[in-house]
C-alpha positions in Angstrom: 0.0 0.0 0.0 1.2 3.6 0.1 4.8 4.0 0.7 7.0 7.0 1.1 10.4 7.2 -0.6 11.6 10.6 0.2 14.4 9.6 2.6 14.4 5.9 2.5 17.6 3.9 2.5 15.8 1.3 0.3 14.4 1.7 -3.2 11.3 -0.4 -2.9 10.6 -2.2 -6.1 6.9 -2.2 -6.1 6.5 0.1 -9.1 9.5 -1.0 -11.1 10.6 -4.4 -12.1 12.4 -6.0 -9.2 16.0 -7.0 -9.1 18.3 -9.9 -9.5 20.3 -10.6 -6.4 22.8 -13.1 -7.8 23.9 -11.3 -10.9 27.5 -12.1 -11.8 28.7 -8.5 -11.1 27.4 -6.3 -8.3 25.8 -3.2 -9.8 27.2 0.1 -8.6 24.4 2.3 -7.6 23.8 6.1 -7.6 21.7 7.8 -5.0 21.5 11.4 -6.1 22.7 13.6 -8.9 22.9 17.5 -9.0 24.2 19.7 -11.8 25.8 23.1 -11.0 23.8 26.2 -12.2 26.5 27.0 -14.8 26.4 23.4 -16.1 30.1 22.8 -15.7 30.1 20.3 -12.8 28.0 17.4 -11.7 27.8 16.1 -8.2 26.5 12.7 -7.2 26.0 10.5 -4.2 27.2 6.9 -4.4 28.6 4.2 -2.1 31.8 5.3 -0.5 35.0 3.7 -1.9 38.7 3.9 -1.0 41.5 4.8 -3.4 41.6 1.2 -4.6 37.9 1.4 -5.6 36.8 -0.9 -2.7 33.6 -0.3 -0.8 34.1 1.1 2.7 30.5 1.4 3.7 28.3 4.5 3.9 27.8 7.0 1.1 30.0 9.7 -0.4 29.7 12.8 -2.7 31.7 12.9 -5.9 32.1 15.7 -8.4 32.8 15.2 -12.1 33.4 17.5 -15.1 30.9 16.8 -18.0 33.3 18.6 -20.3 36.1 16.1 -19.4 34.2 12.9 -19.0 37.4 10.8 -18.9 38.8 12.8 -15.9 38.7 11.1 -12.5 35.9 12.6 -10.2 36.9 14.2 -7.0 35.4 13.4 -3.6 33.9 16.1 -1.3 33.6 15.0 2.3 33.4 16.2 5.9 34.9 12.8 7.0 38.6 12.6 7.7 40.8 10.6 5.3 39.1 7.7 3.6 36.8 6.9 6.5 33.2 6.1 5.7 30.2 8.2 6.6 26.7 8.9 5.5 26.8 12.0 3.2 24.0 13.0 0.9 21.4 15.7 0.0 23.9 17.7 -2.0 22.9 21.1 -3.4 24.8 23.7 -5.4 25.2 27.4 -4.6 23.9 29.8 -7.2 27.4 30.8 -8.2 28.4 27.2 -8.7 31.4 27.6 -6.4 30.1 25.7 -3.3 27.9 22.8 -2.3 26.0 22.1 0.8 25.3 18.6 2.0 24.2 16.6 5.0 26.8 14.5 6.8 27.1 12.5 10.0 30.9 13.2 10.1 30.7 14.2 13.8 30.7 10.6 14.9 27.8 11.0 17.3 25.2 9.8 14.9 23.8 13.3 14.5 23.8 14.6 10.9 24.5 18.3 10.2 24.8 20.7 7.2 28.3 21.1 5.8 29.7 23.5 3.2 32.5 22.7 0.7 34.2 25.0 -1.7 35.0 23.7 -5.2 38.7 23.0 -5.5 39.0 22.3 -1.8 37.8 18.8 -0.8 37.5 19.7 2.9 34.2 21.0 4.3 33.1 23.2 7.2 30.3 22.4 9.6 27.4 24.9 9.2 24.9 23.7 11.8 24.8 22.3 15.3 21.3 20.8 15.7 19.6 17.9 17.3 17.1 16.1 15.1 16.6 15.1 11.5 17.7 17.4 8.6 16.7 17.1 4.9 16.5 18.8 1.5 18.8 21.8 1.8 18.3 24.5 -0.9 20.2 27.7 -1.5 18.4 31.0 -1.7 18.7 32.6 -5.1 20.9 35.4 -3.6 23.3 32.8 -2.1 23.1 34.2 1.4 21.0 31.5 3.1 20.2 27.9 2.9 16.7 26.6 3.7 16.1 23.0 4.8 13.6 20.8 6.5 14.2 20.2 10.2 12.5 17.9 12.7 13.8 18.9 16.1 14.7 16.0 18.5 13.4 13.4 16.0 15.1 10.0 16.5 15.3 9.5 12.8 13.9 10.7 9.5 10.2 10.1 9.0 9.5 7.2 6.7 6.6 4.7 6.9 8.6 2.2 4.9 10.8 1.6 8.0 9.9 -0.7 10.9 7.5 0.9 13.4 8.6 1.0 17.0 6.9 -1.7 19.1 4.0 -0.2 21.0 3.3 -0.8 24.7 1.9 1.0 27.7 -0.3 4.1 27.2 -0.3 4.9 23.4 0.0 8.6 22.8 0.1 10.6 19.6 3.7 12.0 19.8 4.1 14.1 16.7 7.5 15.3 15.5 6.7 18.2 13.2 9.1 18.7 10.3 9.5 22.5 9.9 11.0 24.8 7.4 14.3 26.3 8.7 16.9 28.7 7.3 20.5 29.0 8.1 22.6 32.1 7.4 25.7 31.0 5.3 28.0 33.5 7.0 27.0 33.3 10.7 25.5 29.8 10.9 22.5 31.2 12.7 19.4 29.0 12.3 15.8 30.1 12.4 12.8 27.8 12.3 10.2 29.6 10.2 7.1 27.6 9.8 4.6 27.2 12.7 5.4 24.5 15.3 2.0 22.8 14.7 2.5 22.3 10.9 4.4 19.5 9.1 6.2 20.8 6.0 6.8 18.3 3.1 8.2 20.4 0.3 9.2 24.0 -0.3 10.7 26.3 -3.0 12.3 29.7 -2.7 10.8 32.8 -4.4 13.1 34.4 -7.0 13.7 37.4 -4.7 14.9 35.2 -1.8 12.2 36.7 0.5 9.5 34.1 0.5 8.7 30.4 0.2 6.0 28.2 -1.4 5.5 25.2 0.7 3.3 22.1 1.1 2.1 21.5 4.7 -0.5 20.0 6.9 -1.4 19.6 10.6 -0.6 16.4 12.4 1.7 13.5 11.9 3.7 13.7 8.7 3.4 10.1 7.4 -0.4 10.2 7.4 -1.2 13.8 6.6 0.7 14.3 3.4 -2.5 13.2 1.7 -4.3 16.4 3.0 -1.4 18.8 2.6 -2.2 22.3 1.1 -0.2 24.9 -0.7 1.0 27.9 1.4 3.3 30.8 1.1 5.5 32.2 3.9 7.7 35.3 4.0 11.0 35.9 5.9 9.8 39.3 7.0 6.6 38.1 8.7 6.6 34.3 9.1 3.1 32.9 9.0 1.4 30.7 6.5 -0.9 32.0 3.9 -3.1 29.4 2.2 -2.9 29.5 -1.6 -4.6 26.3 -2.7 -6.5 23.4 -1.2 -6.3 20.5 -3.7 -9.1 18.2 -4.5 -6.7 15.2 -4.2 -3.0 15.4 -3.5 -0.3 18.0 -4.4 3.4 17.9 -5.1 6.4 19.7 -6.6 5.6 23.5 -5.9 7.8 25.7 -8.1 7.9 29.5 -8.0 7.9 31.2 -11.5 11.0 33.3 -12.4 9.0 36.5 -12.4 7.7 35.8 -8.9 4.0 36.1 -9.9 3.0 32.4 -10.0 3.4 29.0 -8.4 3.2 25.9 -10.5 2.6 22.5 -9.0 1.3 19.0 -9.8 -2.0 17.8 -8.4 -3.9 14.6 -8.8 -4.8 11.3 -7.2 -1.7 10.0 -5.6 -1.6 7.0 -3.2 2.0 7.5 -2.0 4.1 10.4 -1.0 7.0 10.5 -3.5 5.1 8.7 -6.2 4.0 11.7 -8.2 1.5 11.8 -11.0 -1.1 14.3 -12.1 -1.9 17.5 -14.0 0.1 20.7 -13.9 -1.6 23.6 -12.2 -0.7 27.3 -11.8 -1.9 29.6 -9.1 -1.2 33.3 -8.4 1.5 33.7 -5.7 -0.9 36.2 -4.0 -3.8 33.7 -3.9 -6.9 33.0 -5.9 -8.1 30.1 -8.1 -5.6 27.6 -9.5 -5.8 26.7 -13.2 -5.3 23.2 -14.7 -2.9 23.7 -17.6 -2.9 20.1 -18.8 -6.5 18.8 -18.7 -7.0 15.7 -20.7 -3.3 15.0 -21.2 -2.8 11.2 -21.7 0.2 11.1 -19.3 1.0 11.8 -15.7 3.3 14.7 -14.9 6.0 13.7 -12.4 8.2 16.8 -11.9 8.3 20.3 -13.4 10.8 23.1 -14.0 10.3 26.7 -15.1 12.6 27.6 -18.0 11.0 31.1 -18.5 7.9 32.7 -17.0 6.0 31.4 -20.0 7.6 28.0 -20.5 7.6 24.9 -18.2 9.6 21.8 -18.8 8.1 18.7 -17.1 8.8 15.0 -16.9 6.0 12.4 -17.2 5.0 8.8 -17.0 3.5 8.0 -20.3 2.3 4.6 -21.4 4.7 2.8 -19.2 7.7 4.9 -20.3 9.5 8.0 -19.1 9.0 11.2 -21.0 10.0 14.9 -21.1 7.8 17.6 -22.5 7.4 21.3 -22.5 4.3 23.4 -21.8 3.7 26.8 -23.3 1.6 28.8 -20.8 0.3 31.3 -23.4 -1.0 28.7 -25.9 -1.4 25.6 -23.6 0.5 23.6 -26.2 2.4 20.5 -24.9 5.4 19.4 -27.0 7.1 16.1 -26.5 10.9 16.3 -26.4 11.8 12.8 -25.5 10.4 9.4 -24.5 12.2 6.3 -23.4 11.5 2.8 -22.1 13.6 3.2 -19.1 14.0 5.4 -16.0 15.5 8.8 -15.5 15.7 10.3 -12.1 17.8 12.5 -9.8 17.3 10.6 -6.6 17.3 6.8 -6.1 15.1 7.2 -3.1 12.3 9.0 -4.9 10.0 7.3 -7.3 9.4 10.4 -9.5 10.8 10.7 -13.0 13.0 13.8 -12.7 16.1 15.6 -14.0 18.6 18.0 -12.6 18.5 21.2 -14.6 21.1 24.0 -14.9 20.2 27.7 -14.9 20.1 27.9 -18.7 17.1 25.5 -18.6 18.7 23.4 -21.3 21.6 21.5 -19.7 20.8 18.6 -17.3 22.0 15.6 -15.5 20.2 12.3 -14.7 20.6 8.9 -13.3 19.6 6.8 -16.3 19.0 3.1 -16.6 16.9 0.5 -18.4 16.4 -3.2 -18.4 19.4 -3.5 -20.7 21.6 -0.8 -19.2 22.7 -0.5 -15.6 22.5 2.9 -13.9 25.0 5.6 -14.9 25.2 9.4 -14.7 24.4 11.1 -18.0 24.7 14.8 -18.8 24.0 17.3 -21.6 21.1 19.0 -23.3 17.8 17.6 -22.2 17.1 14.3 -23.9 20.5 14.4 -25.7 22.7 13.2 -22.8 26.1 11.7 -23.0 27.4 9.2 -20.5 29.6 10.8 -17.8 30.3 7.8 -15.4 31.3 4.3 -16.4 31.0 2.6 -13.0 29.2 -0.5 -14.2 30.8 -2.8 -16.8 28.9 -4.1 -19.7 26.6 -6.6 -18.1 24.6 -9.4 -19.7 21.2 -9.0 -18.1 20.3 -12.2 -16.2 16.7 -12.0 -17.4 15.1 -12.4 -20.8 13.8 -9.8 -23.3 11.2 -7.4 -22.1 8.5 -6.0 -24.4 5.7 -3.5 -24.0 2.2 -4.9 -24.6 -1.2 -3.3 -25.1 -4.6 -4.9 -24.8 -8.2 -3.7 -24.4 -10.3 -3.9 -21.3 -13.8 -2.4 -20.8 -13.1 -0.2 -23.9 -9.8 1.1 -22.4 -6.3 0.7 -23.6 -4.1 -1.1 -21.0 -0.4 -1.3 -21.1 2.0 -3.7 -19.5 5.4 -5.3 -19.7 6.1 -8.9 -20.6 9.4 -10.5 -19.5 10.5 -13.5 -21.5 12.2 -16.5 -20.0 16.0 -16.0 -20.0 16.6 -18.9 -22.4 13.5 -18.6 -24.4 12.6 -21.3 -26.9 9.4 -20.6 -28.9 8.8 -24.3 -29.3 8.3 -24.8 -25.6 5.3 -23.9 -23.4 6.1 -21.9 -20.2 4.5 -21.1 -16.9 3.9 -17.4 -16.2 3.6 -15.3 -13.1 1.6 -12.0 -13.0 3.2 -9.3 -10.8 0.7 -6.7 -9.6 2.3 -3.4 -8.8 2.0 -1.4 -5.6 0.3 1.9 -5.2 -2.3 1.7 -6.6 -1.3 5.0 -8.2 2.0 4.1 -9.7 3.4 2.5 -12.8 5.8 -0.3 -13.9 8.9 0.9 -15.7 11.7 -1.2 -17.1 14.7 0.2 -15.2 17.6 -1.8 -14.0 16.3 -3.4 -10.9 17.4 -3.3 -7.3 17.4 -6.3 -4.9 14.2 -6.1 -2.9 11.3 -8.4 -4.0 13.3 -9.2 -7.1 10.7 -10.9 -9.3 12.9 -10.8 -12.4 14.6 -13.9 -11.0 11.6 -15.8 -12.2 12.8 -15.2 -15.8 16.0 -17.1 -15.1 13.9 -19.9 -13.7 12.0 -20.4 -16.9 8.9 -18.2 -16.4 7.2 -15.5 -18.4 6.4 -12.5 -16.2 3.5 -10.1 -16.9 3.7 -6.7 -15.3 0.4 -4.9 -16.0 -0.4 -1.2 -15.5 -4.2 -1.4 -15.0 -6.6 1.4 -14.4 -5.6 3.4 -11.3 -2.0 3.5 -12.6 -0.1 6.6 -13.8 0.7 7.1 -17.5 -2.7 7.4 -19.2 -4.0 10.6 -17.7 -6.0 11.6 -14.6 -9.3 9.9 -15.6 -7.4 6.6 -15.9 -5.7 7.1 -12.5 -9.1 7.9 -10.9 -10.9 5.0 -12.6 -10.6 2.6 -9.6 -12.1 5.0 -7.0 -14.6 2.9 -4.9 -13.7 0.0 -7.3 -10.6 -1.7 -5.9 -10.4 -5.2 -7.2 -13.1 -4.9 -9.8 -12.1 -2.9 -12.9 -8.4 -3.1 -12.3 -8.6 -6.8 -11.8 -10.5 -7.2 -15.0 -7.7 -5.3 -16.7 -5.2 -7.8 -15.3 -7.2 -10.8 -16.4 -7.6 -9.3 -19.9 -3.8 -9.0 -20.1 -3.4 -12.6 -19.1 -5.9 -13.6 -21.8 -3.9 -11.6 -24.3 -0.6 -13.2 -23.4 -2.0 -16.7 -23.4 -3.5 -16.1 -26.8 -0.3 -14.7 -28.3 2.6 -16.4 -26.6 3.5 -20.0 -25.6 2.2 -19.7 -22.1 0.5 -22.7 -20.4 -2.9 -21.4 -19.2 -2.9 -24.1 -16.5 0.4 -22.9 -15.0 -0.2 -19.2 -14.2 0.6 -17.7 -10.8 0.2 -14.2 -9.3 2.2 -12.2 -6.8 2.7 -8.6 -5.6 3.8 -6.5 -2.7 1.7 -3.8 -0.9 -1.3 -3.0 -3.2 0.1 -5.9 -5.3 -0.2 -8.1 -2.2 -3.8 -7.0 -1.8 -4.5 -7.7 -5.4 -3.0 -11.2 -4.9 -5.3 -11.9 -2.0 -8.2 -10.5 -4.0 -7.4 -12.6 -7.0 -7.5 -15.9 -5.1 -11.0 -15.1 -3.8 -12.4 -14.1 -7.2 -11.1 -16.9 -9.5 -9.4 -20.3 -9.5 -7.5 -19.4 -12.7 -4.2 -18.9 -10.7 -2.6 -22.1 -9.6 -0.4 -20.5 -7.0 -0.1 -17.1 -5.3 2.5 -15.2 -3.2 1.2 -12.2 -1.3 3.7 -9.7 0.1 2.5 -7.2 2.7 -1.0 -7.7 1.6 -4.4 -6.4 2.8 -7.2 -8.9 3.7 -9.8 -6.7 5.4 -10.2 -3.0 4.6 -12.5 -2.5 7.6 -9.9 -3.7 10.2 -7.1 -2.2 8.1 -8.4 1.3 8.5 -7.8 1.2 12.3 -4.5 -0.7 12.1 -2.4 1.2 9.5 -0.3 4.3 10.2 -1.4 6.3 7.1 -5.1 6.1 7.0 -5.7 9.5 5.3 -4.8 8.0 2.0 -8.0 5.9 2.0 -10.6 8.7 2.0 -10.2 9.8 -1.7 -10.4 6.2 -2.8 -13.4 5.1 -0.7 -15.2 8.4 -0.4 -15.6 8.3 3.4 -14.1 6.8 6.5 -14.9 3.2 7.4 -17.0 4.5 10.3 -19.2 6.4 7.9 -19.5 3.9 5.1 -18.3 0.4 6.2 -20.1 -1.2 3.2 -17.8 0.3 0.6 -14.8 -1.1 2.4 -16.4 -4.6 2.8 -17.2 -4.7 -0.9 -13.6 -4.7 -2.0 -12.2 -6.8 0.9 -10.7 -10.2 0.1 -11.9 -11.5 3.5 -15.5 -10.9 2.4 -15.2 -13.6 -0.3 -12.7 -15.9 1.5 -14.8 -19.0 1.1 -14.2 -18.9 -2.6 -10.4 -19.3 -2.2 -8.8 -22.5 -3.3 -5.4 -21.4 -4.6 -2.3 -22.3 -2.6 -1.0 -19.0 -1.2 2.2 -18.1 0.5 2.0 -14.9 2.7 5.0 -12.8 3.6 5.1 -9.6 5.8 7.4 -7.6 8.1 6.8 -7.8 11.8 6.6 -4.0 12.2 5.0 -2.9 8.9 3.1 0.3 9.6 1.6 0.5 6.0 0.3 -3.0 5.7 0.3 -4.3 9.2 1.1 -8.0 9.9 -2.3 -8.7 11.4 -3.8 -8.3 7.9 -1.6 -11.1 6.6 -2.3 -13.2 9.6 -6.1 -12.8 9.2 -5.9 -14.0 5.6 -3.6 -16.9 6.5 -5.9 -17.9 9.4 -8.9 -18.0 7.1 -7.1 -20.1 4.4 -5.8 -22.5 7.0 -9.2 -22.9 8.6 -10.8 -23.6 5.2 -8.1 -26.2 4.3 -6.4 -24.2 1.5 -2.6 -24.8 1.3 -0.9 -21.8 2.8 2.1 -20.6 4.8 2.7 -17.4 6.7 6.1 -15.9 7.2 6.6 -12.9 9.5 10.0 -11.3 9.3 11.4 -10.2 12.6 12.1 -6.5 12.9 11.2 -5.6 9.3 8.9 -2.8 8.1 7.2 -2.4 4.8 10.4 -2.6 2.9 12.9 -5.1 4.2 16.3 -3.9 5.2 18.2 -7.1 6.1 19.8 -8.8 3.1 19.2 -12.3 4.5 15.4 -11.5 4.7 15.4 -10.1 1.2 17.1 -13.3 0.0 14.7 -15.5 2.0 11.7 -13.8 0.4 12.9 -14.7 -3.1 14.0 -18.2 -2.1 10.5 -18.9 -0.8 8.7 -17.3 -3.7 10.7 -19.3 -6.2 10.2 -22.5 -4.4 6.5 -21.9 -4.0 5.9 -21.3 -7.7 8.3 -24.1 -8.8 6.3 -26.5 -6.6 2.9 -25.6 -7.9 3.6 -24.4 -11.5 6.2 -26.8 -12.7 5.7 -30.5 -13.5 7.4 -32.9 -11.1 10.7 -34.3 -12.2 12.4 -37.5 -11.2 
């Protein structure tokens, strides 16, 4: 179910194809990329290495010259010598001469802001704070740095992480993430936003005197779904509400002339998973205007190039895209599309780029199912490879193709993964992988290691990754099409995709399984209560009973837009789409996996479904992983998930051998 990726140390693979843990060569990852305003330098965050190129743990910041791609990058660090630390959240000064970043170099576990001059690898400590820091951004005049600060918080907020065990009197302790500003010269820190508001995102005004920000009252993880757009001035701190969205809102960006604020708004089930239309509102208040109504895509990030021209990235038909929007004419022009992923931050799901001040030069982390991740730089959509950290790898999975099929008169897209050693004369089993969200999309990027379903390809399976209604990439009407309809229209879309594959490819209709994590885990539970077509199922972090789930999960505000009311006001709409309502139909052998302290899809949901199957005599097994949250952090648990998934499908979908 909904998951937040803003500051996670894991890239959950619910909305992209999952990884392959036993590849012959370990893939070098990139966590962030940022291009200098003048376009002459690129900084990125990657695993820290010593001079011999050996991993030393933690993360480090490197700087390269896109004009000399063969030159060795330099390291910027607050850590002495070659010691490891955690250093990230890098941002360039307006004059391109300095970077600010977050580091735990103090050795006490407390991260702080540090400044480093170009040409001088050392860094000076800028803050002395207690709590969690995130997202530093320079003021346009270069005098101040704004950042998000949660005073006295034990760690960064993230519902993907394991919840703390609860006991005794349960109280609502809220650590509010506030907007703070530090003076670059003096190091003086001021917390600007009110103490009772949680700030999620912000952007400086071009005159360095004000901010556009997204904020809400209450706990951060739950209330992102009801955040509104505000402005705040340095001279008289206090929030002025600019826009209350119908659904969710993300990516506020102040126009270069200071008159307008652009943002993305739409139905989003997860913070960090951005998709919607582009809106513009006056910075002084008033109605907001949808500039992309009817676009058959989902905007993911946006960047003003001039006061009349916005460049934006998008999810479009299962692919990544970049387009421009002319505000005067409303014309959208496509610059580039690609069947892969471009991003600036491994820990965010949004398609995004890092743009220099000329609005033309950019840097991205780019990868596809054929190409492992590398840093690319250059004019938008015409990038050249800057890093060569990963050797030429032979993907340990088969070919991947985009498919389209019809369902209820709608065009549905998905990705079909072939068996690694595909022989068209053979007939193969297939596993359907339902993605998380539900507002998300499956891309074909080079995968990470958690819930790595691409391993099925190497074990002789076709894999179908559908993007049914409710997904991003086909416009807002498509994303909203599963409101009050979970498990009905979107499941018909999935079944229609299975029909298309069986009709077209050598897939054995009697050997098809289904799996998924989060919303995909729910869809797996739903599937086995609606049809006996699937011969085996593996549900990861699933949802059995929407009525009980409402009171168990830690982010309940996400449910209101989808169900139309709380469970206390309309319990029937929740029961209608609950797998437990139809549990006596289930006959499919089902493996159930979940983290012990999952706050998004709590373990009792998985136990309830397992208990019902066991009582009804359906083959089942429940595995609860100690200490884990929604995304698993321990490598041995990640490996165990895949070992069990493969063994389950092999047992039920492959003929017995002597």
